[in-house]
C-alpha positions in Angstrom: 49.9 -14.6 8.2 46.8 -16.4 6.1 46.6 -16.5 3.2 43.1 -14.6 1.5 41.3 -16.4 -0.3 40.3 -15.8 -4.3 36.6 -16.1 -2.9 34.3 -13.8 -5.7 31.3 -13.0 -4.3 28.5 -11.4 -5.6 26.2 -11.3 -8.8 27.6 -10.5 -12.6 25.6 -7.9 -14.3 24.0 -10.6 -17.3 22.1 -12.0 -14.1 20.8 -8.4 -11.9 19.4 -8.0 -16.0 18.0 -11.3 -15.9 16.1 -10.6 -12.3 14.8 -7.0 -13.4 13.5 -8.5 -16.6 11.6 -11.6 -15.0 10.3 -8.7 -12.9 8.9 -6.3 -15.3 7.4 -9.3 -17.2 5.8 -10.4 -14.1 4.4 -6.6 -13.6 3.1 -6.2 -16.8 1.0 -9.6 -16.3 -0.1 -8.6 -12.9 -1.0 -4.6 -13.2 -3.8 -4.9 -15.3 -5.0 -7.8 -13.0 -5.5 -5.1 -10.2 -8.3 -2.9 -11.8 -10.8 -4.9 -9.7 -8.8 -2.9 -6.2 -10.2 0.8 -8.5 -13.5 -0.9 -8.7 -13.7 -2.0 -4.9 -12.5 1.6 -3.5 -14.9 2.5 -5.8 -18.0 0.9 -4.6 -16.5 1.5 -0.6 -16.8 5.2 -2.2 -20.4 4.8 -2.6 -21.2 3.0 0.2 -19.7 5.6 2.7 -21.6 8.2 0.8 -24.5 6.9 0.8 -24.6 6.3 4.5 -23.6 9.5 5.5 -26.0 11.0 4.0 -28.7 8.4 5.8 -26.5 9.2 9.1 -26.8 13.0 8.8 -30.7 12.8 8.4 -30.3 10.2 11.2 -29.1 12.4 13.3 -31.1 15.6 12.3 -33.5 13.3 13.8 -32.6 11.5 16.8 -31.0 14.5 18.0 -34.5 17.3 16.9 -30.9 19.8 15.3 -30.9 20.9 12.4 -27.9 19.3 10.2 -25.6 20.6 7.1 -24.8 18.3 4.2 -23.0 20.6 1.9 -21.4 19.0 -1.8 -18.1 21.0 -3.1 -18.3 19.7 -7.0 -15.2 22.1 -7.7 -13.4 20.2 -4.7 -15.1 17.0 -5.1 -15.7 16.6 -1.7 -18.7 16.9 1.0 -18.8 18.1 4.6 -21.2 17.2 7.1 -21.8 20.2 10.0 -23.8 21.3 12.6 -24.3 25.1 12.4 -20.3 26.2 12.6 -19.4 22.1 14.4 -17.7 20.3 11.4 -19.0 16.9 12.5 -17.4 15.2 8.8 -15.2 16.1 6.0 -15.2 13.4 2.8 -12.6 14.2 -0.4 -13.7 11.8 -3.1 -10.0 10.6 -4.3 -10.7 6.9 -5.6 -12.7 7.7 -8.4 -16.2 8.7 -7.4 -16.5 12.2 -9.5 -19.2 14.0 -8.6 -21.8 15.8 -11.2 -24.1 17.7 -10.2 -26.8 18.6 -7.5 -29.8 20.1 -6.8 -29.0 21.7 -4.5 -25.6 21.3 -3.3 -26.1 22.9 0.7 -29.0 20.4 2.3 -30.0 20.8 5.1 -31.9 18.4 7.2 -34.4 19.3 10.2 -35.9 17.6 13.1 -38.2 15.3 11.2 -35.9 14.2 8.7 -36.9 16.6 5.8 -34.4 18.7 3.3 -34.2 22.7 2.8 -37.3 24.1 0.9 -39.0 20.9 1.0 -38.0 19.3 -2.2 -36.7 16.3 -2.8 -32.9 16.4 -4.1 -30.5 14.4 -6.4 -27.1 13.5 -6.1 -25.5 12.7 -9.8 -21.8 11.3 -9.8 -19.5 8.7 -11.5 -16.8 6.1 -11.9 -13.8 6.2 -13.2 -15.3 3.3 -15.0 -17.9 5.1 -16.1 -20.5 4.2 -14.3 -23.5 6.9 -13.6 -25.1 7.1 -10.2 -27.9 8.7 -8.3 -28.9 9.4 -4.6 -32.4 10.5 -4.6 -33.2 12.1 -1.1 -37.2 11.9 -0.9 -38.7 14.7 0.8 -41.0 13.1 3.2 -39.8 9.9 3.2 -36.9 8.0 5.0 -35.4 6.1 2.4 -32.2 7.8 0.4 -32.1 5.9 -2.4 -28.9 4.8 -4.6 -29.3 3.2 -7.9 -27.4 2.8 -11.1 -28.4 4.9 -14.0 -27.4 3.8 -17.1 
């Protein structure tokens, strides 16, 4: 019968506590630097909102159809649809907060103008406190995005 060796493998409590302490120290230094990730996500959401408005208007013109762009301020979301057929639904979850709009139920007609033949403005803010506006004019195809403050 072979003798069992007295192999003590494993970590002591002090070694484990030191590793946990070092990891927590590194994380407290690194976490504030991740705020740039939130800023990137906010800018992507703003860019997608702007592009989706352009998409809805262009789709209405190219296909000669009526396209709805509905904004739900309570749910912080928007929806693109053609009649009862939903094309796209987006819930803004990365820091962009829809604050207001003149008409939350915009309709783009076959010539690209909005319902009621009035200019539309969508106002929103980011988590960092920046305010933006998207303006949808009646006659021109330009949908402008600008920082307000």
